[in-house]
C-alpha positions as CSV (number, residue, x, y, z in Angstrom):
1,X,9.8,-128.3,-118.7
2,X,11.1,-130.6,-116.0
3,X,13.3,-129.4,-113.2
4,X,16.4,-131.4,-114.2
5,X,17.0,-131.0,-117.9
6,X,19.9,-132.6,-119.7
7,X,20.3,-129.7,-122.1
8,X,20.3,-126.1,-120.9
9,X,20.3,-122.7,-122.7
10,X,24.0,-122.2,-121.8
11,X,25.2,-125.4,-123.4
12,X,27.0,-125.2,-126.7
13,X,24.6,-126.2,-129.6
14,X,27.5,-128.2,-131.1
15,X,27.6,-130.3,-127.9
16,X,24.0,-131.2,-128.2
17,X,24.5,-132.5,-131.7
18,X,27.7,-134.4,-130.8
19,X,25.9,-136.0,-127.9
20,X,22.9,-137.1,-130.0
21,X,23.2,-136.7,-133.8
22,X,19.4,-137.3,-134.3
23,X,18.9,-133.8,-132.9
24,X,20.2,-132.6,-136.3
25,X,16.6,-133.2,-137.5
26,X,15.2,-131.2,-134.6
27,X,17.6,-128.4,-135.3
28,X,16.8,-128.1,-139.0
29,X,13.1,-128.2,-138.3
30,X,13.5,-125.1,-136.1
31,X,15.4,-123.4,-138.9
32,X,18.8,-123.8,-137.4
33,X,21.6,-124.9,-139.7
34,X,25.2,-125.9,-139.1
35,X,27.8,-123.2,-138.9
36,X,26.9,-121.8,-135.5
37,X,30.5,-122.2,-134.1
38,X,30.7,-122.3,-130.3
39,X,27.5,-120.4,-129.7
40,X,25.2,-121.5,-126.9
41,X,21.7,-122.8,-127.5
42,X,20.2,-119.5,-126.5
43,X,22.6,-117.5,-128.6
44,X,22.1,-119.6,-131.7
45,X,18.4,-119.6,-131.3
46,X,18.1,-115.9,-130.8
47,X,20.4,-115.3,-133.8
48,X,18.0,-117.3,-136.0
49,X,14.7,-116.0,-134.5
50,X,13.9,-119.3,-132.7
51,X,12.3,-119.5,-129.3
52,X,15.0,-121.2,-127.3
53,X,12.7,-122.4,-124.5
54,X,10.5,-124.3,-127.1
55,X,13.6,-125.7,-128.8
56,X,14.9,-126.9,-125.4
57,X,11.6,-128.4,-124.5
58,X,11.6,-130.5,-127.7
59,X,15.2,-131.7,-127.5
60,X,14.9,-132.6,-123.8
61,X,11.7,-134.4,-124.4
62,X,13.2,-136.4,-127.3
63,X,16.3,-137.1,-125.1
64,X,14.1,-138.3,-122.2
65,X,11.5,-140.2,-124.3
66,X,10.1,-142.7,-123.4
67,X,11.3,-142.8,-119.8
68,X,9.6,-139.4,-119.0
69,X,6.4,-138.4,-120.8
70,X,4.9,-136.0,-118.3
71,X,6.0,-132.5,-119.3
72,X,5.6,-129.0,-118.0
73,X,4.6,-127.0,-121.1
74,X,4.6,-123.6,-119.5
75,X,6.9,-121.3,-121.4
76,X,6.5,-123.2,-124.7
77,X,5.6,-121.0,-127.6
78,X,2.7,-122.7,-129.4
79,X,3.5,-120.8,-132.6
80,X,7.1,-121.9,-132.5
81,X,6.2,-125.5,-131.8
82,X,3.6,-125.5,-134.6
83,X,6.2,-124.2,-137.0
84,X,8.5,-127.0,-136.0
85,X,5.7,-129.6,-136.6
86,X,4.9,-128.1,-140.0
87,X,8.5,-128.3,-141.0
88,X,8.6,-132.0,-139.8
89,X,5.6,-132.7,-142.0
90,X,7.3,-131.2,-145.0
91,X,10.4,-133.2,-144.3
92,X,8.5,-136.5,-144.2
93,X,6.2,-135.9,-147.1
94,X,8.5,-134.0,-149.5
95,X,11.9,-135.5,-148.7
96,X,12.3,-138.5,-146.5
97,X,9.5,-140.8,-147.7
98,X,10.1,-140.1,-151.4
99,X,13.8,-140.8,-150.9
100,X,13.1,-144.1,-149.2
101,X,10.7,-145.0,-152.0
102,X,13.3,-144.3,-154.6
103,X,15.9,-146.4,-152.7
104,X,13.4,-149.2,-152.1
105,X,12.5,-149.4,-155.8
106,X,16.2,-149.5,-156.8
107,X,17.0,-152.2,-154.2
108,X,14.1,-154.6,-154.9
109,X,13.6,-153.9,-158.6
110,X,11.0,-155.4,-160.8
111,X,7.2,-154.8,-161.0
112,X,6.0,-158.2,-160.3
113,X,5.5,-160.6,-157.4
114,X,6.6,-159.6,-154.0
115,X,8.5,-156.5,-155.3
116,X,5.3,-155.1,-156.7
117,X,3.4,-155.9,-153.4
118,X,6.1,-154.2,-151.3
119,X,6.1,-151.0,-153.4
120,X,2.3,-150.9,-153.4
121,X,2.2,-151.4,-149.6
122,X,4.7,-148.5,-149.2
123,X,2.7,-146.2,-151.6
124,X,-0.5,-147.0,-149.6
125,X,1.3,-146.2,-146.4
126,X,2.5,-142.8,-147.7
127,X,-1.0,-141.9,-148.7
128,X,-2.1,-142.7,-145.1
129,X,0.7,-140.5,-143.7
130,X,-0.2,-137.7,-146.1
131,X,-3.9,-137.7,-145.1
132,X,-2.8,-137.8,-141.4
133,X,-0.5,-134.8,-141.8
134,X,-2.7,-132.8,-144.1
135,X,-5.5,-133.0,-141.6
136,X,-3.2,-131.5,-139.0
137,X,-1.9,-128.8,-141.4
138,X,-5.3,-127.8,-142.7
139,X,-7.6,-128.3,-139.6
140,X,-5.6,-128.5,-136.4
141,X,-3.0,-125.9,-137.1
142,X,-5.6,-123.6,-138.6
143,X,-7.6,-123.9,-135.4
144,X,-4.6,-123.1,-133.3
145,X,-3.6,-120.2,-135.5
146,X,-7.0,-118.7,-134.8
147,X,-6.7,-119.4,-131.1
148,X,-3.5,-117.4,-131.0
149,X,-5.4,-114.5,-132.6
150,X,-8.0,-114.6,-129.8
151,X,-10.7,-116.4,-131.9
152,X,-12.6,-119.0,-129.9
153,X,-14.4,-121.9,-131.6
154,X,-17.2,-123.6,-129.7
155,X,-17.4,-126.5,-132.1
156,X,-13.8,-127.6,-131.9
157,X,-11.2,-128.3,-129.2
158,X,-7.7,-129.8,-129.3
159,X,-9.1,-132.8,-127.5
160,X,-11.0,-133.7,-130.7
161,X,-7.6,-134.1,-132.4
162,X,-6.1,-135.9,-129.3
163,X,-8.8,-138.5,-129.3
164,X,-8.4,-139.3,-133.0
165,X,-4.7,-139.0,-133.1
166,X,-3.2,-142.4,-134.1
167,X,0.3,-143.6,-134.5
168,X,1.5,-143.6,-138.1
169,X,4.6,-145.8,-137.8
170,X,2.8,-149.1,-137.5
171,X,2.6,-149.9,-141.2
172,X,6.2,-148.9,-141.6
173,X,7.1,-151.5,-139.0
174,X,5.0,-154.1,-140.8
175,X,6.7,-153.2,-144.1
176,X,10.2,-153.6,-142.5
177,X,9.2,-157.0,-141.2
178,X,7.9,-158.2,-144.6
179,X,11.1,-157.2,-146.3
180,X,13.3,-158.9,-143.6
181,X,11.3,-162.1,-143.4
182,X,10.1,-162.6,-147.0
183,X,12.2,-160.7,-149.6
184,X,15.0,-162.9,-150.9
185,X,17.7,-160.4,-151.5
186,X,20.4,-161.6,-153.9
187,X,22.5,-159.2,-155.8
188,X,21.6,-155.9,-154.1
189,X,22.0,-156.8,-150.5
190,X,23.9,-153.6,-149.6
191,X,21.2,-151.4,-151.2
192,X,18.5,-153.3,-149.4
193,X,20.3,-153.1,-146.0
194,X,20.7,-149.4,-146.6
195,X,17.0,-148.8,-147.2
196,X,16.1,-151.0,-144.2
197,X,18.3,-148.8,-142.1
198,X,16.5,-145.7,-143.5
199,X,13.1,-147.3,-142.7
200,X,14.2,-148.0,-139.1
201,X,15.3,-144.4,-138.7
202,X,12.1,-143.1,-140.2
203,X,10.1,-145.3,-138.0
204,X,11.8,-143.9,-134.9
205,X,11.5,-140.4,-136.1
206,X,7.8,-140.7,-136.8
207,X,7.2,-142.2,-133.4
208,X,9.0,-139.3,-131.6
209,X,7.2,-136.8,-133.8
210,X,3.8,-138.2,-132.7
211,X,4.9,-138.2,-129.1
212,X,5.9,-134.5,-129.4
213,X,2.4,-133.8,-130.7
214,X,0.8,-135.8,-127.9
215,X,2.9,-134.7,-124.9
216,X,4.0,-131.2,-125.8
217,X,1.7,-129.7,-128.5
218,X,-1.7,-130.9,-127.2
219,X,-1.1,-129.9,-123.6
220,X,0.3,-126.5,-124.7
221,X,-2.8,-125.9,-126.8
222,X,-5.1,-126.9,-123.9
223,X,-3.4,-124.2,-121.8
224,X,-4.0,-121.7,-124.6
225,X,-7.7,-122.7,-124.7
226,X,-7.9,-122.2,-120.9
227,X,-6.3,-118.8,-121.1
228,X,-8.7,-117.7,-123.8
229,X,-11.7,-119.0,-121.9
230,X,-10.6,-117.0,-118.8
231,X,-10.2,-113.8,-120.9
232,X,-13.7,-114.2,-122.3
233,X,-15.2,-114.5,-118.8
234,X,-13.7,-111.2,-117.7
């Protein structure tokens, strides 16, 4: 974590949310739900079994992004961060993207012409996101779980993931542009604007999610690999 953090363990959790409502998503992915009263970040996290240092690392990174990408990952719990990332994957795949798809189908209607192409494009995109996240769930996170158990794998390193890790919001940006430029909304303009707003929000959320993986998760796992390598040399 950096020396000057915007949010600290003594701040009220409610003040964080009031200051940046997008942190509601971070809060829920750590297993924190509304109803925490005037409790501080540290108090609310401890009450819910959440590592408050990891929580603060994520919220401060998201608050600073993209102006500050270099992060000190000492003190981060890799297991807590991985739980957060798994929860984010479930949110995107099981809730957010299906909800956008439903709203999109309602807004554009029809199964022919550009409407059909837009829905097919979206479905192809969701498959791409699913493959991306399932690789992380089934390969990367499994590897890190074993690292935390002291098991060392000579054939795999977190840098293998880092090198192949690609942004998954590009096609969503393209879809948004296609709708804005080429779909002639007529009767359901409010529904279409609402789903465009959801796509913009999802795009930003996916971008920050990938950045958390690149600038917090990957460096934290590298540190874990180094510690395990040192222990094996003793």
